N, C-alpha and C positions, 0 to 999 in steps of 0.2 A: 498673436492672440493666445491667451491663456487655456490651457484646457484644465477641465473638471476633474477634480480626483476625489477619490473617497465617496462615502454614501449618497452625496447631493449629485453626483455624476450619472448614477443609475437611477436614481428616483425619478427624474425627470424623463427618463426614457420608458415609453409604454410598452409592455410586451403584448402579445397577441392570445395568450393564454386565457381562457375563460375560467378561472378558479373557481368560481361559484360551481359551474357546472361538473368540474372535476371532484371538488368537495361532496357534490350531493351524488355522485357514481357508486353504485353497489360494487362488492368486489366482483361478483359475476359479470358485471359490464365490461370489466378492464380487458383491452385485448392484448394478448400475449403473442409475440412474434419470435423469430429465430434470434433476434437482438436484444430482445426484452422477454425472457420465458418465463413461465410460472415457476416459483420457488417453492421450497418446502421446509418445515421447521429444521430438517436435518442440513439443509444447504446452510443455514444460519448459525449451527450448533458451535462452531469453533470461531464465529465472529467475536471481535473485541471492540467495545466502544470505547473512544479515547477521551471522551469529554471529561475533565477532571483528573483525569490519570497524566501522570508525568510522559512527557516525550521520551523515547529512546535516545539513547547518548549519539551524537553525530560520529559519523567514522570520520577518521583522517586519511589524506591521501598521502601515501609514502612511494618511493622509489625503493623497490626489494630486488635483491639479486637471488634467482632460484635456479637450480639446474635446470636444463631444457627438458629434459625427460619427466621431472616433477611437473613442471608447467604444462607439458603435452597431457599428461595424464589429467590432470586437473580438468583443464579445457574439453577433453574428450567426455568428460561427465556430463556436458551440456550447460545451457542456461543455469546460472547461479552457482557456478564454480568458484568465484570469488568468496562468496557468502559461506560455501562448505570449507574453503581453505580457511577462513576466519573462525569457523567453529573449531576446526582440528587445532587451530593454534590456541583458543580458548580453552579447549579440554587439556591440552598439554599444560598450559599455565595452571589451571585448576589443580590437577594430577599432582604437579611438582609442589604446589603449596600446602598440599596435605602431609601431615607429620606420617611417617612410617610406622 
């Protein structure tokens, strides 16, 4: 049996959402919860819309030997330590590329 792929696979599936009712709702009628809290303009101030913008360059996975104490220090910084390590390497590259 062949499986359906693409837009035709979902076009035949009927959802249970009453979109006409959702479109007719006023902002004051929207129920906010802990999972879906009310937001403000400040919450969206730093948001970036990617439509039409180029996607960021993909990262490449490598094997890199780093001193154990250096690795431990970065890991101790918490989530995002690899991104921060990458930022330090970029800053070094950019500084080294500038003429003195």
